[in-house]
mmCIF file of the N, C-alpha and C atoms, coordinates in Angstrom:
data_MODEL
# 
_entry.id   MODEL 
# 
loop_
_atom_site.group_PDB 
_atom_site.id 
_atom_site.type_symbol 
_atom_site.label_atom_id 
_atom_site.label_alt_id 
_atom_site.label_comp_id 
_atom_site.label_asym_id 
_atom_site.label_entity_id 
_atom_site.label_seq_id 
_atom_site.pdbx_PDB_ins_code 
_atom_site.Cartn_x 
_atom_site.Cartn_y 
_atom_site.Cartn_z 
_atom_site.occupancy 
_atom_site.B_iso_or_equiv 
_atom_site.pdbx_formal_charge 
_atom_site.auth_seq_id 
_atom_site.auth_comp_id 
_atom_site.auth_asym_id 
_atom_site.auth_atom_id 
_atom_site.pdbx_PDB_model_num 
ATOM 1   N N  . MET A 1 1  ? -15.028 2.151   13.355  1.00 0.00 ? 1  MET A N  1 
ATOM 2   C CA . MET A 1 1  ? -13.849 1.844   12.573  1.00 0.00 ? 1  MET A CA 1 
ATOM 3   C C  . MET A 1 1  ? -12.619 2.299   13.345  1.00 0.00 ? 1  MET A C  1 
ATOM 4   N N  . SER A 1 2  ? -11.604 1.490   13.339  1.00 0.00 ? 2  SER A N  1 
ATOM 5   C CA . SER A 1 2  ? -10.368 1.772   14.052  1.00 0.00 ? 2  SER A CA 1 
ATOM 6   C C  . SER A 1 2  ? -9.504  2.748   13.264  1.00 0.00 ? 2  SER A C  1 
ATOM 7   N N  . GLU A 1 3  ? -8.716  3.540   13.981  1.00 0.00 ? 3  GLU A N  1 
ATOM 8   C CA . GLU A 1 3  ? -7.797  4.459   13.325  1.00 0.00 ? 3  GLU A CA 1 
ATOM 9   C C  . GLU A 1 3  ? -6.620  3.709   12.709  1.00 0.00 ? 3  GLU A C  1 
ATOM 10  N N  . ARG A 1 4  ? -6.269  2.553   13.262  1.00 0.00 ? 4  ARG A N  1 
ATOM 11  C CA . ARG A 1 4  ? -5.121  1.789   12.777  1.00 0.00 ? 4  ARG A CA 1 
ATOM 12  C C  . ARG A 1 4  ? -5.532  0.740   11.759  1.00 0.00 ? 4  ARG A C  1 
ATOM 13  N N  . ALA A 1 5  ? -4.759  0.660   10.695  1.00 0.00 ? 5  ALA A N  1 
ATOM 14  C CA . ALA A 1 5  ? -4.901  -0.427  9.735   1.00 0.00 ? 5  ALA A CA 1 
ATOM 15  C C  . ALA A 1 5  ? -3.799  -1.425  10.055  1.00 0.00 ? 5  ALA A C  1 
ATOM 16  N N  . ALA A 1 6  ? -4.140  -2.668  10.183  1.00 0.00 ? 6  ALA A N  1 
ATOM 17  C CA . ALA A 1 6  ? -3.157  -3.677  10.573  1.00 0.00 ? 6  ALA A CA 1 
ATOM 18  C C  . ALA A 1 6  ? -2.549  -4.342  9.342   1.00 0.00 ? 6  ALA A C  1 
ATOM 19  N N  . PRO A 1 7  ? -1.239  -4.205  9.144   1.00 0.00 ? 7  PRO A N  1 
ATOM 20  C CA . PRO A 1 7  ? -0.588  -4.888  8.022   1.00 0.00 ? 7  PRO A CA 1 
ATOM 21  C C  . PRO A 1 7  ? -0.419  -6.374  8.336   1.00 0.00 ? 7  PRO A C  1 
ATOM 22  N N  . PHE A 1 8  ? -0.369  -7.191  7.319   1.00 0.00 ? 8  PHE A N  1 
ATOM 23  C CA . PHE A 1 8  ? -0.177  -8.627  7.499   1.00 0.00 ? 8  PHE A CA 1 
ATOM 24  C C  . PHE A 1 8  ? 1.271   -9.047  7.262   1.00 0.00 ? 8  PHE A C  1 
ATOM 25  N N  . HIS A 1 9  ? 2.012   -8.255  6.474   1.00 0.00 ? 9  HIS A N  1 
ATOM 26  C CA . HIS A 1 9  ? 3.398   -8.578  6.144   1.00 0.00 ? 9  HIS A CA 1 
ATOM 27  C C  . HIS A 1 9  ? 4.242   -7.308  6.173   1.00 0.00 ? 9  HIS A C  1 
ATOM 28  N N  . CYS A 1 10 ? 5.511   -7.458  6.488   1.00 0.00 ? 10 CYS A N  1 
ATOM 29  C CA . CYS A 1 10 ? 6.457   -6.343  6.429   1.00 0.00 ? 10 CYS A CA 1 
ATOM 30  C C  . CYS A 1 10 ? 6.671   -5.974  4.961   1.00 0.00 ? 10 CYS A C  1 
ATOM 31  N N  . PRO A 1 11 ? 6.612   -4.692  4.601   1.00 0.00 ? 11 PRO A N  1 
ATOM 32  C CA . PRO A 1 11 ? 6.823   -4.306  3.206   1.00 0.00 ? 11 PRO A CA 1 
ATOM 33  C C  . PRO A 1 11 ? 8.277   -4.466  2.752   1.00 0.00 ? 11 PRO A C  1 
ATOM 34  N N  . TYR A 1 12 ? 9.195   -4.688  3.681   1.00 0.00 ? 12 TYR A N  1 
ATOM 35  C CA . TYR A 1 12 ? 10.610  -4.815  3.341   1.00 0.00 ? 12 TYR A CA 1 
ATOM 36  C C  . TYR A 1 12 ? 11.059  -6.266  3.215   1.00 0.00 ? 12 TYR A C  1 
ATOM 37  N N  . CYS A 1 13 ? 10.705  -7.105  4.203   1.00 0.00 ? 13 CYS A N  1 
ATOM 38  C CA . CYS A 1 13 ? 11.190  -8.490  4.185   1.00 0.00 ? 13 CYS A CA 1 
ATOM 39  C C  . CYS A 1 13 ? 10.074  -9.514  4.005   1.00 0.00 ? 13 CYS A C  1 
ATOM 40  N N  . GLY A 1 14 ? 8.816   -9.108  4.148   1.00 0.00 ? 14 GLY A N  1 
ATOM 41  C CA . GLY A 1 14 ? 7.694   -10.015 3.963   1.00 0.00 ? 14 GLY A CA 1 
ATOM 42  C C  . GLY A 1 14 ? 7.336   -10.849 5.183   1.00 0.00 ? 14 GLY A C  1 
ATOM 43  N N  . ASP A 1 15 ? 8.062   -10.684 6.284   1.00 0.00 ? 15 ASP A N  1 
ATOM 44  C CA . ASP A 1 15 ? 7.792   -11.464 7.483   1.00 0.00 ? 15 ASP A CA 1 
ATOM 45  C C  . ASP A 1 15 ? 6.480   -11.016 8.128   1.00 0.00 ? 15 ASP A C  1 
ATOM 46  N N  . GLU A 1 16 ? 5.905   -11.884 8.945   1.00 0.00 ? 16 GLU A N  1 
ATOM 47  C CA . GLU A 1 16 ? 4.625   -11.595 9.593   1.00 0.00 ? 16 GLU A CA 1 
ATOM 48  C C  . GLU A 1 16 ? 4.763   -11.193 11.055  1.00 0.00 ? 16 GLU A C  1 
ATOM 49  N N  . ASP A 1 17 ? 5.975   -11.095 11.569  1.00 0.00 ? 17 ASP A N  1 
ATOM 50  C CA . ASP A 1 17 ? 6.196   -10.767 12.986  1.00 0.00 ? 17 ASP A CA 1 
ATOM 51  C C  . ASP A 1 17 ? 6.192   -9.250  13.174  1.00 0.00 ? 17 ASP A C  1 
ATOM 52  N N  . LEU A 1 18 ? 4.996   -8.658  13.117  1.00 0.00 ? 18 LEU A N  1 
ATOM 53  C CA . LEU A 1 18 ? 4.841   -7.206  13.215  1.00 0.00 ? 18 LEU A CA 1 
ATOM 54  C C  . LEU A 1 18 ? 4.171   -6.832  14.523  1.00 0.00 ? 18 LEU A C  1 
ATOM 55  N N  . ARG A 1 19 ? 4.574   -5.677  15.040  1.00 0.00 ? 19 ARG A N  1 
ATOM 56  C CA . ARG A 1 19 ? 3.985   -5.153  16.277  1.00 0.00 ? 19 ARG A CA 1 
ATOM 57  C C  . ARG A 1 19 ? 3.752   -3.656  16.111  1.00 0.00 ? 19 ARG A C  1 
ATOM 58  N N  . PRO A 1 20 ? 2.668   -3.141  16.699  1.00 0.00 ? 20 PRO A N  1 
ATOM 59  C CA . PRO A 1 20 ? 2.471   -1.686  16.672  1.00 0.00 ? 20 PRO A CA 1 
ATOM 60  C C  . PRO A 1 20 ? 3.606   -1.009  17.433  1.00 0.00 ? 20 PRO A C  1 
ATOM 61  N N  . SER A 1 21 ? 4.097   0.090   16.899  1.00 0.00 ? 21 SER A N  1 
ATOM 62  C CA . SER A 1 21 ? 5.151   0.841   17.574  1.00 0.00 ? 21 SER A CA 1 
ATOM 63  C C  . SER A 1 21 ? 4.589   1.471   18.839  1.00 0.00 ? 21 SER A C  1 
ATOM 64  N N  . GLU A 1 22 ? 5.402   1.508   19.868  1.00 0.00 ? 22 GLU A N  1 
ATOM 65  C CA . GLU A 1 22 ? 4.964   2.118   21.126  1.00 0.00 ? 22 GLU A CA 1 
ATOM 66  C C  . GLU A 1 22 ? 5.232   3.618   21.160  1.00 0.00 ? 22 GLU A C  1 
ATOM 67  N N  . LEU A 1 23 ? 5.885   4.148   20.128  1.00 0.00 ? 23 LEU A N  1 
ATOM 68  C CA . LEU A 1 23 ? 6.128   5.586   20.051  1.00 0.00 ? 23 LEU A CA 1 
ATOM 69  C C  . LEU A 1 23 ? 4.826   6.302   19.717  1.00 0.00 ? 23 LEU A C  1 
ATOM 70  N N  . GLU A 1 24 ? 4.635   7.479   20.304  1.00 0.00 ? 24 GLU A N  1 
ATOM 71  C CA . GLU A 1 24 ? 3.442   8.274   20.019  1.00 0.00 ? 24 GLU A CA 1 
ATOM 72  C C  . GLU A 1 24 ? 3.465   8.714   18.559  1.00 0.00 ? 24 GLU A C  1 
ATOM 73  N N  . THR A 1 25 ? 2.362   8.509   17.879  1.00 0.00 ? 25 THR A N  1 
ATOM 74  C CA . THR A 1 25 ? 2.228   8.946   16.499  1.00 0.00 ? 25 THR A CA 1 
ATOM 75  C C  . THR A 1 25 ? 1.212   10.076  16.458  1.00 0.00 ? 25 THR A C  1 
ATOM 76  N N  . PRO A 1 26 ? 1.617   11.255  15.966  1.00 0.00 ? 26 PRO A N  1 
ATOM 77  C CA . PRO A 1 26 ? 0.650   12.358  15.866  1.00 0.00 ? 26 PRO A CA 1 
ATOM 78  C C  . PRO A 1 26 ? -0.521  11.967  14.965  1.00 0.00 ? 26 PRO A C  1 
ATOM 79  N N  . ARG A 1 27 ? -1.701  12.411  15.323  1.00 0.00 ? 27 ARG A N  1 
ATOM 80  C CA . ARG A 1 27 ? -2.901  12.092  14.548  1.00 0.00 ? 27 ARG A CA 1 
ATOM 81  C C  . ARG A 1 27 ? -2.725  12.542  13.101  1.00 0.00 ? 27 ARG A C  1 
ATOM 82  N N  . GLY A 1 28 ? -3.075  11.670  12.174  1.00 0.00 ? 28 GLY A N  1 
ATOM 83  C CA . GLY A 1 28 ? -2.967  11.983  10.755  1.00 0.00 ? 28 GLY A CA 1 
ATOM 84  C C  . GLY A 1 28 ? -1.624  11.640  10.141  1.00 0.00 ? 28 GLY A C  1 
ATOM 85  N N  . GLN A 1 29 ? -0.678  11.165  10.939  1.00 0.00 ? 29 GLN A N  1 
ATOM 86  C CA . GLN A 1 29 ? 0.653   10.837  10.424  1.00 0.00 ? 29 GLN A CA 1 
ATOM 87  C C  . GLN A 1 29 ? 0.780   9.379   9.992   1.00 0.00 ? 29 GLN A C  1 
ATOM 88  N N  . GLY A 1 30 ? -0.203  8.571   10.256  1.00 0.00 ? 30 GLY A N  1 
ATOM 89  C CA . GLY A 1 30 ? -0.144  7.159   9.902   1.00 0.00 ? 30 GLY A CA 1 
ATOM 90  C C  . GLY A 1 30 ? 0.317   6.331   11.082  1.00 0.00 ? 30 GLY A C  1 
ATOM 91  N N  . ALA A 1 31 ? -0.125  5.094   11.131  1.00 0.00 ? 31 ALA A N  1 
ATOM 92  C CA . ALA A 1 31 ? 0.228   4.192   12.230  1.00 0.00 ? 31 ALA A CA 1 
ATOM 93  C C  . ALA A 1 31 ? 1.635   3.643   12.023  1.00 0.00 ? 31 ALA A C  1 
ATOM 94  N N  . ALA A 1 32 ? 2.431   3.639   13.079  1.00 0.00 ? 32 ALA A N  1 
ATOM 95  C CA . ALA A 1 32 ? 3.796   3.116   13.002  1.00 0.00 ? 32 ALA A CA 1 
ATOM 96  C C  . ALA A 1 32 ? 3.808   1.651   13.430  1.00 0.00 ? 32 ALA A C  1 
ATOM 97  N N  . TRP A 1 33 ? 4.556   0.842   12.694  1.00 0.00 ? 33 TRP A N  1 
ATOM 98  C CA . TRP A 1 33 ? 4.692   -0.587  12.963  1.00 0.00 ? 33 TRP A CA 1 
ATOM 99  C C  . TRP A 1 33 ? 6.164   -0.956  12.986  1.00 0.00 ? 33 TRP A C  1 
ATOM 100 N N  . GLU A 1 34 ? 6.498   -2.009  13.717  1.00 0.00 ? 34 GLU A N  1 
ATOM 101 C CA . GLU A 1 34 ? 7.875   -2.490  13.813  1.00 0.00 ? 34 GLU A CA 1 
ATOM 102 C C  . GLU A 1 34 ? 7.921   -3.950  13.395  1.00 0.00 ? 34 GLU A C  1 
ATOM 103 N N  . CYS A 1 35 ? 8.929   -4.300  12.603  1.00 0.00 ? 35 CYS A N  1 
ATOM 104 C CA . CYS A 1 35 ? 9.135   -5.678  12.172  1.00 0.00 ? 35 CYS A CA 1 
ATOM 105 C C  . CYS A 1 35 ? 10.273  -6.264  13.000  1.00 0.00 ? 35 CYS A C  1 
ATOM 106 N N  . ALA A 1 36 ? 9.986   -7.336  13.727  1.00 0.00 ? 36 ALA A N  1 
ATOM 107 C CA . ALA A 1 36 ? 11.006  -7.972  14.563  1.00 0.00 ? 36 ALA A CA 1 
ATOM 108 C C  . ALA A 1 36 ? 12.016  -8.743  13.716  1.00 0.00 ? 36 ALA A C  1 
ATOM 109 N N  . ALA A 1 37 ? 11.634  -9.189  12.533  1.00 0.00 ? 37 ALA A N  1 
ATOM 110 C CA . ALA A 1 37 ? 12.518  -9.996  11.694  1.00 0.00 ? 37 ALA A CA 1 
ATOM 111 C C  . ALA A 1 37 ? 13.655  -9.170  11.079  1.00 0.00 ? 37 ALA A C  1 
ATOM 112 N N  . CYS A 1 38 ? 13.334  -8.003  10.516  1.00 0.00 ? 38 CYS A N  1 
ATOM 113 C CA . CYS A 1 38 ? 14.369  -7.194  9.854   1.00 0.00 ? 38 CYS A CA 1 
ATOM 114 C C  . CYS A 1 38 ? 14.715  -5.930  10.635  1.00 0.00 ? 38 CYS A C  1 
ATOM 115 N N  . ASN A 1 39 ? 14.062  -5.747  11.791  1.00 0.00 ? 39 ASN A N  1 
ATOM 116 C CA . ASN A 1 39 ? 14.358  -4.624  12.683  1.00 0.00 ? 39 ASN A CA 1 
ATOM 117 C C  . ASN A 1 39 ? 14.112  -3.267  12.019  1.00 0.00 ? 39 ASN A C  1 
ATOM 118 N N  . ARG A 1 40 ? 13.064  -3.189  11.199  1.00 0.00 ? 40 ARG A N  1 
ATOM 119 C CA . ARG A 1 40 ? 12.700  -1.932  10.543  1.00 0.00 ? 40 ARG A CA 1 
ATOM 120 C C  . ARG A 1 40 ? 11.383  -1.424  11.108  1.00 0.00 ? 40 ARG A C  1 
ATOM 121 N N  . ALA A 1 41 ? 11.210  -0.126  11.041  1.00 0.00 ? 41 ALA A N  1 
ATOM 122 C CA . ALA A 1 41 ? 9.952   0.511   11.424  1.00 0.00 ? 41 ALA A CA 1 
ATOM 123 C C  . ALA A 1 41 ? 9.386   1.198   10.184  1.00 0.00 ? 41 ALA A C  1 
ATOM 124 N N  . PHE A 1 42 ? 8.069   1.184   10.061  1.00 0.00 ? 42 PHE A N  1 
ATOM 125 C CA . PHE A 1 42 ? 7.424   1.826   8.920   1.00 0.00 ? 42 PHE A CA 1 
ATOM 126 C C  . PHE A 1 42 ? 6.063   2.335   9.355   1.00 0.00 ? 42 PHE A C  1 
ATOM 127 N N  . ARG A 1 43 ? 5.480   3.217   8.543   1.00 0.00 ? 43 ARG A N  1 
ATOM 128 C CA . ARG A 1 43 ? 4.160   3.783   8.827   1.00 0.00 ? 43 ARG A CA 1 
ATOM 129 C C  . ARG A 1 43 ? 3.182   3.391   7.729   1.00 0.00 ? 43 ARG A C  1 
ATOM 130 N N  . LEU A 1 44 ? 1.939   3.244   8.131   1.00 0.00 ? 44 LEU A N  1 
ATOM 131 C CA . LEU A 1 44 ? 0.840   3.043   7.191   1.00 0.00 ? 44 LEU A CA 1 
ATOM 132 C C  . LEU A 1 44 ? -0.038  4.273   7.245   1.00 0.00 ? 44 LEU A C  1 
ATOM 133 N N  . LYS A 1 45 ? -0.384  4.787   6.080   1.00 0.00 ? 45 LYS A N  1 
ATOM 134 C CA . LYS A 1 45 ? -1.236  5.970   6.036   1.00 0.00 ? 45 LYS A CA 1 
ATOM 135 C C  . LYS A 1 45 ? -2.167  5.865   4.836   1.00 0.00 ? 45 LYS A C  1 
ATOM 136 N N  . PHE A 1 46 ? -3.442  6.062   5.082   1.00 0.00 ? 46 PHE A N  1 
ATOM 137 C CA . PHE A 1 46 ? -4.426  6.077   4.010   1.00 0.00 ? 46 PHE A CA 1 
ATOM 138 C C  . PHE A 1 46 ? -4.332  7.421   3.299   1.00 0.00 ? 46 PHE A C  1 
ATOM 139 N N  . LEU A 1 47 ? -4.099  7.408   1.993   1.00 0.00 ? 47 LEU A N  1 
ATOM 140 C CA . LEU A 1 47 ? -3.944  8.647   1.241   1.00 0.00 ? 47 LEU A CA 1 
ATOM 141 C C  . LEU A 1 47 ? -5.249  9.153   0.643   1.00 0.00 ? 47 LEU A C  1 
ATOM 142 N N  . GLY A 1 48 ? -6.172  8.267   0.328   1.00 0.00 ? 48 GLY A N  1 
ATOM 143 C CA . GLY A 1 48 ? -7.443  8.679   -0.242  1.00 0.00 ? 48 GLY A CA 1 
ATOM 144 C C  . GLY A 1 48 ? -7.915  7.700   -1.297  1.00 0.00 ? 48 GLY A C  1 
ATOM 145 N N  . LEU A 1 49 ? -9.069  7.977   -1.859  1.00 0.00 ? 49 LEU A N  1 
ATOM 146 C CA . LEU A 1 49 ? -9.637  7.129   -2.896  1.00 0.00 ? 49 LEU A CA 1 
ATOM 147 C C  . LEU A 1 49 ? -9.204  7.628   -4.265  1.00 0.00 ? 49 LEU A C  1 
ATOM 148 N N  . LEU A 1 50 ? -8.994  6.694   -5.180  1.00 0.00 ? 50 LEU A N  1 
ATOM 149 C CA . LEU A 1 50 ? -8.652  7.054   -6.550  1.00 0.00 ? 50 LEU A CA 1 
ATOM 150 C C  . LEU A 1 50 ? -9.917  7.418   -7.312  1.00 0.00 ? 50 LEU A C  1 
ATOM 151 N N  . ALA A 1 51 ? -9.794  8.374   -8.204  1.00 0.00 ? 51 ALA A N  1 
ATOM 152 C CA . ALA A 1 51 ? -10.920 8.736   -9.056  1.00 0.00 ? 51 ALA A CA 1 
ATOM 153 C C  . ALA A 1 51 ? -11.181 7.588   -10.023 1.00 0.00 ? 51 ALA A C  1 
ATOM 154 N N  . SER A 1 52 ? -12.416 7.354   -10.370 1.00 0.00 ? 52 SER A N  1 
ATOM 155 C CA . SER A 1 52 ? -12.739 6.233   -11.260 1.00 0.00 ? 52 SER A CA 1 
ATOM 156 C C  . SER A 1 52 ? -12.093 6.397   -12.632 1.00 0.00 ? 52 SER A C  1 
ATOM 157 N N  . GLY A 1 53 ? -11.774 7.603   -13.034 1.00 0.00 ? 53 GLY A N  1 
ATOM 158 C CA . GLY A 1 53 ? -11.131 7.832   -14.322 1.00 0.00 ? 53 GLY A CA 1 
ATOM 159 C C  . GLY A 1 53 ? -9.674  7.415   -14.363 1.00 0.00 ? 53 GLY A C  1 
ATOM 160 N N  . LEU A 1 54 ? -9.084  7.104   -13.219 1.00 0.00 ? 54 LEU A N  1 
ATOM 161 C CA . LEU A 1 54 ? -7.682  6.705   -13.184 1.00 0.00 ? 54 LEU A CA 1 
ATOM 162 C C  . LEU A 1 54 ? -7.486  5.199   -13.254 1.00 0.00 ? 54 LEU A C  1 
ATOM 163 N N  . GLN A 1 55 ? -8.552  4.442   -13.417 1.00 0.00 ? 55 GLN A N  1 
ATOM 164 C CA . GLN A 1 55 ? -8.431  2.993   -13.529 1.00 0.00 ? 55 GLN A CA 1 
ATOM 165 C C  . GLN A 1 55 ? -7.818  2.636   -14.870 1.00 0.00 ? 55 GLN A C  1 
ATOM 166 N N  . ALA A 1 56 ? -7.330  1.406   -14.995 1.00 0.00 ? 56 ALA A N  1 
ATOM 167 C CA . ALA A 1 56 ? -6.693  0.949   -16.233 1.00 0.00 ? 56 ALA A CA 1 
ATOM 168 C C  . ALA A 1 56 ? -7.647  1.135   -17.409 1.00 0.00 ? 56 ALA A C  1 
ATOM 169 N N  . ALA A 1 57 ? -7.123  1.673   -18.481 1.00 0.00 ? 57 ALA A N  1 
ATOM 170 C CA . ALA A 1 57 ? -7.936  1.939   -19.665 1.00 0.00 ? 57 ALA A CA 1 
ATOM 171 C C  . ALA A 1 57 ? -7.979  0.703   -20.556 1.00 0.00 ? 57 ALA A C  1 
ATOM 172 N N  . HIS A 1 58 ? -9.158  0.408   -21.094 1.00 0.00 ? 58 HIS A N  1 
ATOM 173 C CA . HIS A 1 58 ? -9.330  -0.686  -22.044 1.00 0.00 ? 58 HIS A CA 1 
ATOM 174 C C  . HIS A 1 58 ? -9.975  -0.089  -23.292 1.00 0.00 ? 58 HIS A C  1 
ATOM 175 N N  . HIS A 1 59 ? -9.313  -0.255  -24.433 1.00 0.00 ? 59 HIS A N  1 
ATOM 176 C CA . HIS A 1 59 ? -9.827  0.280   -25.688 1.00 0.00 ? 59 HIS A CA 1 
ATOM 177 C C  . HIS A 1 59 ? -10.349 -0.867  -26.541 1.00 0.00 ? 59 HIS A C  1 
ATOM 178 N N  . ASP A 1 60 ? -11.614 -0.834  -26.907 1.00 0.00 ? 60 ASP A N  1 
ATOM 179 C CA . ASP A 1 60 ? -12.242 -1.846  -27.760 1.00 0.00 ? 60 ASP A CA 1 
ATOM 180 C C  . ASP A 1 60 ? -12.001 -3.260  -27.248 1.00 0.00 ? 60 ASP A C  1 
ATOM 181 N N  . GLY A 1 61 ? -11.924 -3.433  -25.951 1.00 0.00 ? 61 GLY A N  1 
ATOM 182 C CA . GLY A 1 61 ? -11.752 -4.759  -25.379 1.00 0.00 ? 61 GLY A CA 1 
ATOM 183 C C  . GLY A 1 61 ? -10.322 -5.259  -25.379 1.00 0.00 ? 61 GLY A C  1 
ATOM 184 N N  . ALA A 1 62 ? -9.380  -4.522  -25.974 1.00 0.00 ? 62 ALA A N  1 
ATOM 185 C CA . ALA A 1 62 ? -7.974  -4.946  -26.008 1.00 0.00 ? 62 ALA A CA 1 
ATOM 186 C C  . ALA A 1 62 ? -7.306  -4.567  -24.699 1.00 0.00 ? 62 ALA A C  1 
ATOM 187 N N  . HIS A 1 63 ? -6.492  -5.451  -24.191 1.00 0.00 ? 63 HIS A N  1 
ATOM 188 C CA . HIS A 1 63 ? -5.773  -5.191  -22.943 1.00 0.00 ? 63 HIS A CA 1 
ATOM 189 C C  . HIS A 1 63 ? -4.568  -4.300  -23.236 1.00 0.00 ? 63 HIS A C  1 
ATOM 190 N N  . THR A 1 64 ? -4.364  -3.277  -22.421 1.00 0.00 ? 64 THR A N  1 
ATOM 191 C CA . THR A 1 64 ? -3.204  -2.406  -22.578 1.00 0.00 ? 64 THR A CA 1 
ATOM 192 C C  . THR A 1 64 ? -2.275  -2.590  -21.402 1.00 0.00 ? 64 THR A C  1 
ATOM 193 N N  . ASP A 1 65 ? -1.009  -2.236  -21.605 1.00 0.00 ? 65 ASP A N  1 
ATOM 194 C CA . ASP A 1 65 ? -0.037  -2.397  -20.523 1.00 0.00 ? 65 ASP A CA 1 
ATOM 195 C C  . ASP A 1 65 ? -0.148  -1.288  -19.490 1.00 0.00 ? 65 ASP A C  1 
ATOM 196 N N  . GLY A 1 66 ? -0.926  -0.252  -19.750 1.00 0.00 ? 66 GLY A N  1 
ATOM 197 C CA . GLY A 1 66 ? -1.149  0.806   -18.780 1.00 0.00 ? 66 GLY A CA 1 
ATOM 198 C C  . GLY A 1 66 ? -0.054  1.853   -18.746 1.00 0.00 ? 66 GLY A C  1 
ATOM 199 N N  . LEU A 1 67 ? 1.043   1.629   -19.462 1.00 0.00 ? 67 LEU A N  1 
ATOM 200 C CA . LEU A 1 67 ? 2.139   2.589   -19.436 1.00 0.00 ? 67 LEU A CA 1 
ATOM 201 C C  . LEU A 1 67 ? 2.028   3.585   -20.576 1.00 0.00 ? 67 LEU A C  1 
ATOM 202 N N  . HIS A 1 68 ? 1.877   3.090   -21.793 1.00 0.00 ? 68 HIS A N  1 
ATOM 203 C CA . HIS A 1 68 ? 1.841   3.969   -22.950 1.00 0.00 ? 68 HIS A CA 1 
ATOM 204 C C  . HIS A 1 68 ? 0.598   3.751   -23.792 1.00 0.00 ? 68 HIS A C  1 
ATOM 205 N N  . GLY A 1 69 ? -0.340  2.970   -23.278 1.00 0.00 ? 69 GLY A N  1 
ATOM 206 C CA . GLY A 1 69 ? -1.552  2.701   -24.024 1.00 0.00 ? 69 GLY A CA 1 
ATOM 207 C C  . GLY A 1 69 ? -1.350  1.732   -25.166 1.00 0.00 ? 69 GLY A C  1 
ATOM 208 N N  . GLU A 1 70 ? -0.208  1.042   -25.207 1.00 0.00 ? 70 GLU A N  1 
ATOM 209 C CA . GLU A 1 70 ? 0.071   0.097   -26.280 1.00 0.00 ? 70 GLU A CA 1 
ATOM 210 C C  . GLU A 1 70 ? -0.545  -1.245  -25.941 1.00 0.00 ? 70 GLU A C  1 
ATOM 211 N N  . ASP A 1 71 ? -0.978  -1.956  -26.974 1.00 0.00 ? 71 ASP A N  1 
ATOM 212 C CA . ASP A 1 71 ? -1.523  -3.291  -26.747 1.00 0.00 ? 71 ASP A CA 1 
ATOM 213 C C  . ASP A 1 71 ? -0.420  -4.210  -26.274 1.00 0.00 ? 71 ASP A C  1 
ATOM 214 N N  . SER A 1 72 ? -0.694  -4.976  -25.225 1.00 0.00 ? 72 SER A N  1 
ATOM 215 C CA . SER A 1 72 ? 0.303   -5.914  -24.719 1.00 0.00 ? 72 SER A CA 1 
ATOM 216 C C  . SER A 1 72 ? 0.297   -7.207  -25.519 1.00 0.00 ? 72 SER A C  1 
ATOM 217 N N  . ASP A 1 73 ? -0.736  -7.405  -26.371 1.00 0.00 ? 73 ASP A N  1 
ATOM 218 C CA . ASP A 1 73 ? -0.836  -8.627  -27.161 1.00 0.00 ? 73 ASP A CA 1 
ATOM 219 C C  . ASP A 1 73 ? 0.079   -8.605  -28.375 1.00 0.00 ? 73 ASP A C  1 
ATOM 220 N N  . SER A 1 74 ? 0.524   -7.428  -28.808 1.00 0.00 ? 74 SER A N  1 
ATOM 221 C CA . SER A 1 74 ? 1.332   -7.342  -30.023 1.00 0.00 ? 74 SER A CA 1 
ATOM 222 C C  . SER A 1 74 ? 2.799   -7.461  -29.753 1.00 0.00 ? 74 SER A C  1 
# 
């Protein structure tokens, strides 16, 4: 498995013209990428896996909005 995760789109402008940054990135700091379209640089970093208990809650089959546990159907 590679240390770098390759993004498909710039998180700022959505363009696909991305290149890995040539600046040295310390291990564990995330991979740096540069967008040629908007001239921005950003990093990608894996933070970890979510616990299964943090998934969207469903009560009695009713869909909730996930913010306050209120039914979105009402």
